[in-house]
SERO-4910 file (N, C-alpha, C, O; in steps of 0.05 Angstrom, whole numbers):
BEGIN
 pado doro    nc1    nc2    nc3   cac1   cac2   cac3    cc1    cc2    cc3    oc1    oc2    oc3
  Met    A  -2056  -4772  -1837  -2027  -4772  -1837  -2018  -4750  -1856  -2031  -4730  -1857
  Thr    A  -1996  -4753  -1870  -1986  -4733  -1888  -2001  -4733  -1914  -2017  -4752  -1919
  Thr    A  -1997  -4714  -1931  -2013  -4711  -1955  -2010  -4734  -1974  -2028  -4740  -1990
  Asn    A  -1987  -4747  -1974  -1984  -4770  -1992  -1988  -4797  -1978  -1979  -4818  -1988
  Ser    A  -2001  -4795  -1955  -2008  -4820  -1939  -1983  -4836  -1932  -1986  -4860  -1927
  Ala    A  -1960  -4823  -1929  -1936  -4837  -1921  -1921  -4818  -1902  -1920  -4794  -1906
  Leu    A  -1909  -4830  -1882  -1894  -4814  -1862  -1866  -4825  -1861  -1862  -4849  -1855
  Arg    A  -1846  -4808  -1866  -1818  -4817  -1866  -1803  -4801  -1845  -1800  -4776  -1847
  Ile    A  -1792  -4816  -1826  -1779  -4804  -1803  -1751  -4815  -1801  -1746  -4838  -1808
  Ile    A  -1732  -4798  -1792  -1705  -4807  -1786  -1700  -4804  -1756  -1708  -4784  -1744
  Met    A  -1688  -4824  -1744  -1681  -4824  -1716  -1651  -4821  -1713  -1636  -4840  -1720
  Leu    A  -1641  -4798  -1704  -1613  -4793  -1699  -1606  -4794  -1670  -1624  -4792  -1653
  Gly    A  -1581  -4797  -1664  -1572  -4797  -1636  -1547  -4813  -1633  -1541  -4830  -1649
  Pro    A  -1532  -4809  -1611  -1508  -4824  -1606  -1514  -4854  -1601  -1537  -4860  -1594
  Pro    A  -1495  -4871  -1602  -1499  -4899  -1595  -1508  -4900  -1565  -1498  -4885  -1549
  Gly    A  -1528  -4917  -1560  -1537  -4919  -1532  -1559  -4899  -1524  -1568  -4900  -1501
  Ser    A  -1567  -4882  -1543  -1588  -4862  -1536  -1616  -4873  -1538  -1635  -4860  -1530
  Gly    A  -1619  -4898  -1548  -1645  -4910  -1549  -1659  -4908  -1576  -1683  -4911  -1577
  Lys    A  -1644  -4903  -1597  -1656  -4900  -1624  -1673  -4924  -1631  -1695  -4921  -1640
  Gly    A  -1661  -4948  -1628  -1675  -4972  -1637  -1700  -4977  -1620  -1721  -4984  -1631
  Thr    A  -1698  -4973  -1594  -1721  -4977  -1576  -1743  -4958  -1583  -1766  -4966  -1586
  Gln    A  -1737  -4933  -1586  -1757  -4913  -1592  -1769  -4916  -1620  -1792  -4911  -1624
  Ala    A  -1752  -4923  -1639  -1762  -4927  -1666  -1782  -4950  -1666  -1803  -4948  -1679
  Thr    A  -1776  -4971  -1652  -1795  -4994  -1650  -1821  -4985  -1637  -1843  -4992  -1647
  Arg    A  -1820  -4970  -1615  -1844  -4961  -1601  -1861  -4943  -1619  -1885  -4946  -1620
  Ile    A  -1848  -4924  -1633  -1863  -4905  -1650  -1875  -4920  -1673  -1897  -4914  -1682
  Cys    A  -1861  -4940  -1684  -1872  -4956  -1706  -1897  -4971  -1697  -1917  -4972  -1712
  Glu    A  -1896  -4982  -1674  -1919  -4997  -1664  -1942  -4978  -1659  -1965  -4985  -1664
  Arg    A  -1937  -4954  -1649  -1957  -4934  -1642  -1972  -4925  -1668  -1996  -4922  -1667
  Tyr    A  -1957  -4921  -1689  -1968  -4909  -1714  -1968  -4928  -1737  -1974  -4920  -1760
  Asn    A  -1962  -4954  -1732  -1962  -4974  -1754  -1943  -4967  -1777  -1951  -4967  -1800
  Leu    A  -1919  -4960  -1770  -1899  -4953  -1790  -1879  -4976  -1793  -1877  -4993  -1776
  Gly    A  -1864  -4976  -1815  -1843  -4995  -1819  -1817  -4986  -1805  -1810  -4963  -1808
  His    A  -1804  -5004  -1791  -1779  -4997  -1777  -1756  -5007  -1794  -1752  -5031  -1797
  Val    A  -1740  -4989  -1804  -1716  -4997  -1820  -1692  -4992  -1803  -1682  -4969  -1802
  Ser    A  -1681  -5012  -1791  -1657  -5010  -1774  -1633  -5021  -1790  -1631  -5045  -1795
  Thr    A  -1615  -5003  -1797  -1592  -5012  -1812  -1575  -5031  -1795  -1563  -5050  -1805
  Gly    A  -1574  -5026  -1769  -1558  -5043  -1751  -1568  -5071  -1751  -1552  -5090  -1753
  Asp    A  -1594  -5075  -1749  -1606  -5102  -1749  -1601  -5116  -1775  -1594  -5139  -1776
  Ile    A  -1604  -5101  -1797  -1600  -5113  -1824  -1572  -5122  -1827  -1566  -5143  -1838
  Leu    A  -1553  -5104  -1819  -1525  -5111  -1821  -1517  -5135  -1804  -1502  -5152  -1812
  Arg    A  -1528  -5136  -1780  -1522  -5159  -1762  -1533  -5185  -1775  -1520  -5206  -1772
  Arg    A  -1555  -5183  -1788  -1566  -5207  -1802  -1547  -5216  -1824  -1543  -5239  -1828
  His    A  -1537  -5196  -1839  -1518  -5203  -1861  -1492  -5215  -1849  -1481  -5233  -1860
  Ile    A  -1484  -5205  -1825  -1460  -5216  -1812  -1465  -5245  -1805  -1448  -5262  -1809
  Gln    A  -1488  -5251  -1793  -1495  -5278  -1785  -1496  -5297  -1809  -1489  -5320  -1808
  Gln    A  -1505  -5286  -1832  -1507  -5302  -1856  -1480  -5305  -1870  -1477  -5322  -1888
  Gly    A  -1461  -5289  -1862  -1434  -5290  -1874  -1433  -5279  -1902  -1415  -5287  -1918
  Ser    A  -1451  -5261  -1910  -1451  -5250  -1937  -1427  -5231  -1940  -1414  -5224  -1921
  Glu    A  -1422  -5224  -1965  -1400  -5205  -1971  -1405  -5179  -1957  -1386  -5167  -1945
  Leu    A  -1430  -5169  -1958  -1437  -5144  -1944  -1432  -5147  -1914  -1421  -5129  -1901
  Gly    A  -1440  -5170  -1903  -1436  -5174  -1875  -1407  -5175  -1866  -1400  -5165  -1844
  Gln    A  -1390  -5187  -1882  -1362  -5189  -1876  -1349  -5162  -1875  -1333  -5156  -1857
  Lys    A  -1356  -5145  -1894  -1345  -5118  -1895  -1356  -5101  -1872  -1341  -5086  -1860
  Ala    A  -1381  -5105  -1866  -1394  -5090  -1844  -1381  -5098  -1817  -1377  -5081  -1800
  Glu    A  -1376  -5124  -1813  -1365  -5134  -1788  -1338  -5121  -1782  -1332  -5114  -1760
  Thr    A  -1321  -5119  -1803  -1295  -5107  -1800  -1297  -5078  -1791  -1283  -5069  -1773
  Ala    A  -1315  -5063  -1804  -1319  -5035  -1797  -1331  -5031  -1769  -1322  -5014  -1754
  Met    A  -1351  -5047  -1762  -1365  -5045  -1737  -1346  -5051  -1713  -1347  -5038  -1693
  Ala    A  -1329  -5072  -1717  -1311  -5080  -1696  -1290  -5058  -1690  -1280  -5057  -1668
  Ala    A  -1284  -5042  -1710  -1265  -5020  -1707  -1278  -4994  -1698  -1264  -4974  -1694
  Gly    A  -1305  -4995  -1695  -1319  -4971  -1687  -1320  -4950  -1709  -1323  -4926  -1703
  Glu    A  -1319  -4959  -1734  -1319  -4940  -1757  -1346  -4940  -1770  -1362  -4959  -1767
  Leu    A  -1351  -4918  -1786  -1376  -4918  -1802  -1373  -4937  -1825  -1351  -4943  -1835
  Leu    A  -1396  -4947  -1834  -1396  -4966  -1856  -1391  -4951  -1882  -1399  -4928  -1885
  Pro    A  -1379  -4964  -1901  -1375  -4951  -1928  -1403  -4944  -1939  -1422  -4959  -1937
  Asp    A  -1404  -4920  -1951  -1429  -4910  -1962  -1441  -4930  -1982  -1466  -4934  -1984
  Ser    A  -1424  -4943  -1998  -1434  -4961  -2019  -1450  -4984  -2007  -1470  -4992  -2019
  Leu    A  -1442  -4994  -1984  -1457  -5015  -1971  -1485  -5006  -1962  -1505  -5020  -1965
  Leu    A  -1486  -4982  -1951  -1511  -4971  -1941  -1530  -4965  -1965  -1554  -4969  -1962
  Tyr    A  -1520  -4954  -1986  -1537  -4948  -2010  -1548  -4974  -2021  -1572  -4976  -2028
  Gln    A  -1531  -4995  -2022  -1540  -5021  -2032  -1563  -5031  -2015  -1583  -5042  -2025
  Met    A  -1560  -5028  -1989  -1580  -5038  -1970  -1606  -5023  -1973  -1628  -5035  -1972
  Leu    A  -1605  -4996  -1977  -1629  -4980  -1980  -1644  -4988  -2006  -1668  -4989  -2006
  Glu    A  -1629  -4992  -2027  -1641  -5001  -2052  -1656  -5028  -2048  -1678  -5031  -2058
  Glu    A  -1643  -5046  -2034  -1656  -5072  -2029  -1681  -5069  -2013  -1701  -5083  -2018
  Leu    A  -1681  -5051  -1993  -1705  -5047  -1977  -1728  -5036  -1993  -1751  -5045  -1990
  Tyr    A  -1723  -5018  -2011  -1744  -5007  -2028  -1755  -5027  -2048  -1778  -5027  -2054
  Glu    A  -1737  -5045  -2057  -1746  -5065  -2075  -1766  -5084  -2062  -1783  -5096  -2075
  Asp    A  -1763  -5088  -2035  -1780  -5106  -2020  -1806  -5093  -2011  -1823  -5106  -1999
  Arg    A  -1810  -5067  -2016  -1834  -5053  -2006  -1847  -5038  -2029  -1836  -5035  -2051
  Asp    A  -1871  -5028  -2024  -1885  -5010  -2042  -1873  -4983  -2039  -1883  -4966  -2024
  Gly    A  -1852  -4978  -2054  -1836  -4953  -2051  -1852  -4928  -2053  -1845  -4908  -2040
  Glu    A  -1873  -4927  -2069  -1887  -4902  -2074  -1902  -4892  -2049  -1903  -4868  -2044
  His    A  -1912  -4911  -2033  -1928  -4903  -2009  -1916  -4913  -1983  -1929  -4913  -1963
  Val    A  -1890  -4920  -1983  -1878  -4931  -1960  -1875  -4911  -1937  -1866  -4888  -1942
  Ser    A  -1882  -4919  -1913  -1877  -4903  -1889  -1856  -4917  -1873  -1855  -4942  -1872
  Phe    A  -1838  -4902  -1861  -1817  -4915  -1845  -1803  -4897  -1825  -1806  -4872  -1827
  Ile    A  -1790  -4909  -1807  -1770  -4895  -1790  -1743  -4906  -1796  -1738  -4930  -1793
  Leu    A  -1725  -4889  -1805  -1697  -4898  -1811  -1681  -4895  -1785  -1679  -4873  -1774
  Asp    A  -1671  -4917  -1776  -1656  -4918  -1751  -1627  -4927  -1757  -1623  -4950  -1764
  Gly    A  -1608  -4908  -1755  -1580  -4915  -1762  -1571  -4906  -1789  -1549  -4912  -1797
  Phe    A  -1587  -4890  -1802  -1580  -4880  -1829  -1597  -4855  -1834  -1621  -4856  -1829
  Pro    A  -1585  -4833  -1843  -1557  -4829  -1851  -1540  -4822  -1827  -1549  -4812  -1806
  Arg    A  -1514  -4828  -1829  -1495  -4824  -1808  -1473  -4803  -1815  -1455  -4798  -1800
  Ser    A  -1475  -4793  -1839  -1456  -4772  -1847  -1470  -4753  -1866  -1492  -4759  -1876
  Leu    A  -1458  -4729  -1870  -1470  -4709  -1887  -1473  -4720  -1915  -1494  -4715  -1928
  Glu    A  -1453  -4734  -1925  -1455  -4745  -1952  -1478  -4765  -1954  -1492  -4765  -1975
  Gln    A  -1482  -4781  -1934  -1505  -4800  -1934  -1531  -4785  -1934  -1550  -4793  -1947
  Ala    A  -1533  -4764  -1918  -1558  -4748  -1917  -1564  -4736  -1944  -1587  -4736  -1953
  Glu    A  -1544  -4725  -1957  -1548  -4713  -1984  -1556  -4735  -2004  -1573  -4730  -2021
  Ala    A  -1544  -4758  -2002  -1550  -4780  -2020  -1579  -4790  -2015  -1593  -4796  -2034
  Leu    A  -1587  -4791  -1990  -1614  -4800  -1983  -1634  -4780  -1994  -1655  -4788  -2004
  Glu    A  -1629  -4754  -1991  -1647  -4733  -2002  -1651  -4737  -2032  -1673  -4735  -2042
  Glu    A  -1628  -4742  -2046  -1630  -4746  -2075  -1646  -4771  -2081  -1662  -4772  -2100
  Phe    A  -1641  -4793  -2065  -1655  -4818  -2069  -1685  -4814  -2067  -1700  -4825  -2083
  Leu    A  -1694  -4799  -2046  -1722  -4794  -2042  -1734  -4775  -2063  -1756  -4779  -2073
  Gln    A  -1719  -4754  -2069  -1729  -4735  -2089  -1734  -4748  -2116  -1752  -4741  -2130
  Asn    A  -1717  -4767  -2123  -1720  -4781  -2148  -1746  -4798  -2149  -1755  -4806  -2170
  Arg    A  -1757  -4802  -2125  -1782  -4817  -2122  -1805  -4799  -2114  -1827  -4808  -2107
  Gly    A  -1801  -4772  -2115  -1821  -4753  -2108  -1827  -4754  -2079  -1850  -4748  -2071
  Gln    A  -1808  -4760  -2062  -1812  -4763  -2033  -1794  -4745  -2017  -1776  -4733  -2029
  Lys    A  -1798  -4744  -1991  -1781  -4727  -1974  -1782  -4739  -1945  -1799  -4755  -1939
  Val    A  -1764  -4729  -1929  -1764  -4735  -1900  -1782  -4715  -1887  -1779  -4691  -1891
  His    A  -1800  -4725  -1870  -1819  -4707  -1857  -1810  -4696  -1830  -1815  -4673  -1823
  Gln    A  -1795  -4713  -1815  -1784  -4703  -1790  -1760  -4720  -1782  -1758  -4744  -1787
  Val    A  -1740  -4706  -1770  -1716  -4718  -1760  -1716  -4714  -1730  -1714  -4692  -1720
  Val    A  -1717  -4736  -1715  -1716  -4735  -1686  -1688  -4741  -1677  -1676  -4762  -1683
  Met    A  -1676  -4722  -1663  -1648  -4725  -1653  -1649  -4729  -1623  -1656  -4711  -1608
  Leu    A  -1642  -4753  -1614  -1641  -4760  -1586  -1614  -4749  -1575  -1593  -4755  -1586
  Val    A  -1616  -4734  -1553  -1592  -4721  -1541  -1585  -4735  -1515  -1602  -4738  -1497
  Leu    A  -1560  -4744  -1513  -1551  -4757  -1489  -1521  -4752  -1484  -1505  -4754  -1503
  Asp    A  -1514  -4746  -1460  -1486  -4740  -1452  -1468  -4765  -1457  -1477  -4787  -1453
  Asp    A  -1443  -4760  -1465  -1424  -4781  -1472  -1421  -4801  -1449  -1421  -4825  -1453
  Glu    A  -1418  -4791  -1424  -1413  -4809  -1402  -1437  -4827  -1396  -1434  -4850  -1388
  Lys    A  -1461  -4816  -1401  -1485  -4833  -1398  -1486  -4854  -1420  -1496  -4876  -1415
  Val    A  -1477  -4847  -1443  -1475  -4867  -1465  -1457  -4890  -1457  -1464  -4913  -1460
  Val    A  -1433  -4883  -1447  -1414  -4904  -1439  -1426  -4922  -1417  -1424  -4946  -1418
  Ala    A  -1439  -4910  -1397  -1451  -4925  -1375  -1473  -4944  -1386  -1475  -4967  -1377
  Arg    A  -1488  -4934  -1405  -1510  -4951  -1416  -1499  -4975  -1432  -1507  -4998  -1428
  Leu    A  -1480  -4969  -1449  -1472  -4990  -1468  -1452  -5010  -1456  -1453  -5033  -1462
  Ala    A  -1435  -5001  -1438  -1416  -5019  -1426  -1429  -5041  -1410  -1418  -5063  -1406
  Gly    A  -1453  -5035  -1400  -1468  -5055  -1384  -1488  -5071  -1401  -1503  -5087  -1390
  Arg    A  -1488  -5067  -1427  -1508  -5080  -1444  -1499  -5109  -1451  -1475  -5113  -1457
  Arg    A  -1517  -5127  -1451  -1513  -5154  -1461  -1535  -5161  -1480  -1558  -5152  -1477
  Thr    A  -1528  -5177  -1500  -1547  -5181  -1522  -1551  -5211  -1528  -1532  -5227  -1525
  Cys    A  -1575  -5219  -1534  -1580  -5246  -1542  -1573  -5250  -1572  -1585  -5236  -1589
  Pro    A  -1555  -5267  -1579  -1547  -5270  -1607  -1569  -5284  -1624  -1568  -5284  -1648
  Glu    A  -1588  -5297  -1610  -1609  -5311  -1624  -1632  -5293  -1632  -1640  -5292  -1655
  Cys    A  -1644  -5279  -1612  -1668  -5262  -1618  -1662  -5233  -1619  -1679  -5217  -1628
  Gly    A  -1637  -5224  -1611  -1630  -5197  -1613  -1638  -5179  -1590  -1632  -5155  -1589
  Arg    A  -1652  -5191  -1570  -1661  -5175  -1547  -1637  -5165  -1531  -1617  -5180  -1527
  Ser    A  -1638  -5140  -1521  -1617  -5129  -1505  -1625  -5127  -1475  -1648  -5123  -1469
  Tyr    A  -1605  -5130  -1458  -1608  -5127  -1429  -1587  -5108  -1419  -1568  -5102  -1433
  His    A  -1590  -5099  -1394  -1570  -5083  -1381  -1564  -5095  -1353  -1583  -5101  -1339
  Leu    A  -1539  -5098  -1347  -1532  -5112  -1322  -1544  -5099  -1297  -1550  -5113  -1278
  Leu    A  -1547  -5072  -1298  -1559  -5058  -1275  -1587  -5050  -1279  -1605  -5054  -1262
  Ala    A  -1593  -5037  -1302  -1619  -5025  -1307  -1641  -5046  -1315  -1664  -5043  -1307
  Ala    A  -1633  -5066  -1330  -1653  -5085  -1340  -1640  -5113  -1344  -1637  -5122  -1366
  Pro    A  -1632  -5125  -1322  -1619  -5151  -1323  -1639  -5174  -1331  -1663  -5170  -1327
  Pro    A  -1628  -5196  -1342  -1646  -5219  -1347  -1655  -5231  -1321  -1642  -5228  -1300
  Arg    A  -1676  -5247  -1322  -1686  -5260  -1298  -1665  -5279  -1287  -1661  -5281  -1263
  Asn    A  -1652  -5294  -1305  -1631  -5312  -1297  -1605  -5302  -1308  -1602  -5297  -1332
  Glu    A  -1585  -5298  -1291  -1560  -5286  -1298  -1547  -5299  -1323  -1543  -5323  -1323
  Gly    A  -1541  -5282  -1342  -1526  -5291  -1365  -1541  -5304  -1388  -1529  -5311  -1408
  Val    A  -1567  -5307  -1385  -1583  -5321  -1406  -1608  -5305  -1413  -1618  -5290  -1396
  Cys    A  -1616  -5307  -1438  -1639  -5292  -1448  -1666  -5302  -1436  -1670  -5326  -1434
  Asp    A  -1683  -5284  -1429  -1709  -5291  -1418  -1726  -5305  -1439  -1743  -5322  -1432
  Glu    A  -1723  -5298  -1464  -1740  -5308  -1485  -1734  -5337  -1493  -1752  -5353  -1496
  Asp    A  -1708  -5343  -1497  -1701  -5369  -1508  -1679  -5384  -1493  -1670  -5405  -1501
  Gly    A  -1669  -5372  -1471  -1648  -5385  -1455  -1621  -5385  -1467  -1603  -5399  -1457
  Thr    A  -1617  -5371  -1489  -1591  -5369  -1502  -1571  -5353  -1485  -1579  -5333  -1472
  Glu    A  -1546  -5362  -1484  -1526  -5347  -1469  -1521  -5320  -1480  -1517  -5317  -1505
  Leu    A  -1523  -5299  -1464  -1519  -5272  -1473  -1490  -5266  -1480  -1472  -5278  -1468
  Ile    A  -1486  -5247  -1498  -1459  -5240  -1506  -1454  -5211  -1500  -1472  -5194  -1499
  Trp    A  -1428  -5204  -1497  -1420  -5176  -1494  -1407  -5169  -1521  -1384  -5176  -1526
  Arg    A  -1423  -5154  -1537  -1414  -5147  -1563  -1388  -5131  -1563  -1385  -5114  -1545
  Thr    A  -1371  -5135  -1583  -1346  -5121  -1584  -1350  -5091  -1584  -1335  -5076  -1571
  Asp    A  -1371  -5081  -1598  -1375  -5053  -1600  -1389  -5041  -1575  -1395  -5017  -1574
  Asp    A  -1393  -5058  -1554  -1402  -5048  -1528  -1380  -5047  -1507  -1386  -5041  -1484
  His    A  -1355  -5052  -1515  -1333  -5048  -1497  -1325  -5018  -1496  -1328  -5004  -1516
  Glu    A  -1317  -5009  -1472  -1313  -4980  -1469  -1295  -4967  -1489  -1301  -4945  -1499
  Glu    A  -1273  -4980  -1496  -1254  -4968  -1515  -1268  -4963  -1542  -1265  -4942  -1554
  Ile    A  -1283  -4983  -1550  -1297  -4981  -1576  -1320  -4961  -1574  -1325  -4946  -1593
  Ile    A  -1334  -4960  -1551  -1355  -4941  -1548  -1345  -4912  -1551  -1357  -4896  -1565
  Arg    A  -1323  -4906  -1538  -1312  -4879  -1540  -1302  -4873  -1568  -1304  -4850  -1577
  Arg    A  -1292  -4893  -1582  -1284  -4889  -1610  -1309  -4883  -1627  -1309  -4867  -1645
  Arg    A  -1331  -4898  -1621  -1356  -4894  -1636  -1367  -4866  -1631  -1377  -4853  -1649
  Leu    A  -1365  -4857  -1606  -1374  -4830  -1599  -1358  -4808  -1614  -1369  -4789  -1624
  Gln    A  -1332  -4812  -1615  -1315  -4793  -1630  -1324  -4792  -1659  -1326  -4771  -1671
  Thr    A  -1329  -4816  -1671  -1338  -4817  -1698  -1365  -4803  -1701  -1369  -4789  -1721
  Tyr    A  -1382  -4808  -1682  -1409  -4796  -1683  -1407  -4765  -1683  -1420  -4752  -1699
  His    A  -1391  -4754  -1665  -1389  -4725  -1663  -1377  -4713  -1688  -1385  -4692  -1697
  Gln    A  -1358  -4727  -1700  -1345  -4717  -1724  -1362  -4719  -1749  -1363  -4701  -1766
  Glu    A  -1376  -4742  -1752  -1390  -4748  -1777  -1420  -4744  -1776  -1431  -4735  -1796
  Thr    A  -1433  -4750  -1754  -1462  -4750  -1753  -1474  -4723  -1745  -1495  -4716  -1755
  Glu    A  -1461  -4709  -1727  -1473  -4683  -1719  -1478  -4664  -1742  -1497  -4649  -1741
  Pro    A  -1460  -4663  -1763  -1466  -4646  -1786  -1493  -4654  -1800  -1505  -4637  -1813
  Val    A  -1501  -4679  -1796  -1527  -4687  -1808  -1550  -4671  -1794  -1569  -4663  -1807
  Ala    A  -1547  -4667  -1768  -1567  -4652  -1753  -1569  -4624  -1763  -1591  -4613  -1766
  Thr    A  -1546  -4612  -1769  -1545  -4585  -1780  -1559  -4584  -1807  -1574  -4565  -1813
  Phe    A  -1554  -4604  -1823  -1566  -4606  -1850  -1596  -4606  -1848  -1609  -4592  -1863
  Tyr    A  -1607  -4622  -1830  -1636  -4623  -1828  -1648  -4599  -1812  -1671  -4592  -1817
  Gln    A  -1632  -4588  -1794  -1641  -4564  -1781  -1645  -4541  -1801  -1665  -4526  -1798
  Glu    A  -1628  -4539  -1820  -1630  -4518  -1840  -1655  -4523  -1858  -1665  -4504  -1870
  Gln    A  -1664  -4548  -1859  -1688  -4554  -1874  -1714  -4551  -1857  -1736  -4553  -1868
  Gly    A  -1710  -4545  -1832  -1733  -4541  -1814  -1747  -4566  -1805  -1771  -4564  -1798
  Val    A  -1734  -4589  -1806  -1748  -4614  -1799  -1735  -4627  -1774  -1744  -4649  -1766
  Leu    A  -1715  -4615  -1762  -1702  -4627  -1739  -1716  -4621  -1713  -1724  -4598  -1708
  Arg    A  -1719  -4641  -1695  -1729  -4638  -1668  -1710  -4652  -1649  -1704  -4675  -1653
  Glu    A  -1701  -4638  -1629  -1684  -4650  -1608  -1701  -4660  -1585  -1719  -4646  -1577
  Val    A  -1694  -4684  -1575  -1709  -4696  -1553  -1689  -4706  -1532  -1670  -4721  -1539
  Asp    A  -1693  -4698  -1507  -1675  -4707  -1485  -1680  -4737  -1481  -1702  -4746  -1475
  Ala    A  -1658  -4752  -1485  -1660  -4782  -1483  -1652  -4792  -1456  -1649  -4816  -1452
  Ser    A  -1647  -4774  -1436  -1638  -4783  -1410  -1661  -4793  -1392  -1656  -4806  -1372
  Ala    A  -1686  -4787  -1399  -1709  -4795  -1384  -1715  -4825  -1388  -1701  -4838  -1404
  Asp    A  -1736  -4835  -1375  -1742  -4863  -1379  -1756  -4867  -1406  -1764  -4847  -1419
  Met    A  -1758  -4892  -1415  -1767  -4897  -1442  -1795  -4887  -1448  -1800  -4876  -1470
  Asp    A  -1813  -4889  -1429  -1840  -4879  -1433  -1841  -4849  -1437  -1856  -4839  -1455
  Gln    A  -1825  -4834  -1422  -1825  -4805  -1424  -1813  -4797  -1451  -1823  -4779  -1464
  Val    A  -1791  -4810  -1459  -1779  -4804  -1485  -1798  -4809  -1508  -1801  -4793  -1526
  Glu    A  -1812  -4832  -1506  -1832  -4839  -1527  -1854  -4817  -1529  -1862  -4809  -1550
  Ala    A  -1864  -4808  -1505  -1885  -4788  -1505  -1875  -4762  -1517  -1891  -4749  -1531
  Arg    A  -1850  -4755  -1512  -1839  -4730  -1524  -1837  -4732  -1554  -1843  -4713  -1569
  Ile    A  -1829  -4755  -1564  -1827  -4759  -1593  -1854  -4758  -1605  -1858  -4745  -1626
  Ala    A  -1873  -4773  -1594  -1900  -4774  -1604  -1914  -4747  -1605  -1928  -4740  -1624
  Ser    A  -1908  -4731  -1584  -1920  -4704  -1583  -1911  -4687  -1607  -1927  -4671  -1618
  Gly    A  -1887  -4690  -1615  -1876  -4675  -1638  -1885  -4685  -1665  -1882  -4671  -1685
  Leu    A  -1897  -4709  -1666  -1907  -4720  -1691  -1936  -4714  -1696  -1946  -4720  -1718
  Lys    A  -1950  -4704  -1677  -1979  -4700  -1679  -1986  -4683  -1703  -2006  -4688  -1717
  Glu    A  -1970  -4662  -1708  -1977  -4644  -1730  -1975  -4657  -1758  -1985  -4647  -1777
  Leu    A  -1961  -4680  -1759  -1958  -4694  -1785  -1980  -4715  -1789  -1982  -4726  -1811
  Met    A  -1996  -4720  -1769  -2017  -4741  -1771  -2043  -4731  -1784  -2062  -4746  -1787
***
């Protein structure tokens, strides 16, 4: 692997580009830790914590989360792991230039760095088509798509039979607001990492296996 026996990757891309799916697959392939800010925040929301309540308000409006919440979450994650040698894929963070700069400082203070940033590229209209048809199990978190990957029995999760929900942030109006926020706030993050020479763009319009293979191909040099 890398010289310090740890691999730190960031997965960027618009909502619906498959960041979470691909992060999970790459983590399983290379035995890395998957740090999904979205999953963590949804867990806080279910628990009704103060962080969760603030996050729920922002997510429902299609807005980025306050930086202070994300920094707090990152600190908590490092406290739960062997920070010196931790390997991970960050999925959903950083989402703004300020967050990217803060993350760089956070890692530099620990003698660490980001090794590669994978940016999944997907057209806005394809994003809307993907997300508007998505349904989610509130119990296990598994996602389905009404056309591309429906559940075996309409409206219920294959894993536990729980009734599927249509998340507020998967409604078209909110999706387009999220995309606008993404283009304004997150794309400068790609420029930031491109200038550091660690950015790789990957076409996310192909099927999941093809996208995974493309990501894995670009990681070989770090292994």
